[in-house]
C-alpha angles and dihedrals in degrees: 000000000000111000117206134193089228124015100212093158093055089048092049094050091059093054098028097121095053094042094050092047091052093049092045091052090056091051093046091051092042086214095137097156121050091348123165094274091064093059092041093052091045091054093045092049093049089052093047094049096040091231129135098227136030115178112191118214141172101274144339095266090055088050091058093046094048090048091056092045090052092055093059093238112176133217109279095028112133122234119194116219136155118270091217102071143086115297095249092072092065098023095072090048091059094041090059093051092254124129120248110217106197121207135183128267136222111272096223104039098025094224127130116289114243089213088062092059091059094042097052100035113123135166087265095057109114107161147014125219108199113191119215091215125203093353112312135087129264114235094280098173092061093040091053091049091052092046093049092048091053099033095245132154120239118214113184118215097209100164092122103036110052108153096024117133124219119202120207122213091258091057096258112145124205134173115248110258093040099070106073129052090276132008123204130197143174129225094199107156096255094051120106087255102031134163128209095265134003124328143143145170145206124220130200142154092209112100094202093049091048090053092050094045091053090049094049093048089053102054092281091291122158087181130359114298093001109103115195098176138009106273141157139241107256122146140147109242120233098247091054090049089053090054092047092048089060096042094048088067088061099041097104090046089052091050091050091052092049089051091052089053091048092049090050091051090047094052095047100041097043095098096059107098095198093058129074113199119214117288118224114224113239094231100041139061116229123230094183103226080169131017100215126188129193111224115201135207095038094290099121098095092044090053092050092050091048093050091049089054087055091049092249113138124221135166136213111222099207127002099174132036113247092240090059093053111105091236092060107037089097090069098057137056119252110275094023110158139173109199101206093046091051091047093050093048087060097043113035124099127166122216128206111287126162146132099283102080111203122173092196093058093044092049090054092051094045093047092053093047089052090047091054094053097041 
């Protein structure tokens, strides 16, 4: 039995008829760019998220870059982001001539530390990019309060938490990606809502921002051949939109399946003292884009090697803090260190979790983990 981190084939086979029909319709119509499926998916996604505007684009990294361009951020402006995240979050900040200011994260929920916002705030700070890492929301209520107090923009990196719900203290519930000024997401195939290539989207409730985002993503055009601002060429192609339109109908079902897998892991790994299973944030649902353990006492790498010998895949998201990456050392002083981020880079390991719940596969993985620690 081949165990996979994500069983995209098993997922496809269950929706094969609808997927194939959607792709075939695009081919029959030969509307490969901005075809009907793009608008249809956009409308369906807006309805699902409860947001006024969804602007599809080519990928999640483009979404982050376009968001920062739309906010008129200027070279030298400082953007606060977590140091424990995928490179794209900080990469686009540097590409635009802005300065990424990396802060520490919470050791249990992996989201940006509120203390870091206060510590690294300067007169040049213009925005915060909270990352909803592994499938649950950062503490958006407190982040919004801080941002409002200091007149900062909030750009949500929601590539890993589509479908997650955040509950405010007054009982208001919002989908992640719809809470800040702009939300950004990726439709990379392995994401909870993934297409069969590259894809992404931006979300906002601000009409003016939506207008500008659409313009920037389309070569800065307000109307064809009239370019109001410098933009880029970033669009979701019609075939990918057709795939996403089908898969969106199943997103909540996929999240429920991932939660069943996570609960099963939790129950069966609870007795291992050297493992910490994922903590659920009190004010957020978890959609488990990743099921990420913390392995104590320096045993993480040994566990990964052992699992690989047993043909069980695992991944380390992420093995090195962003500020220690060669591309980012220019943004920090020598000796800069964030203790939780460095601890997590040595301890985290993600196990297979996906939409095709299978007790037999999970039992194999759990048995081998127990064998390693016994």
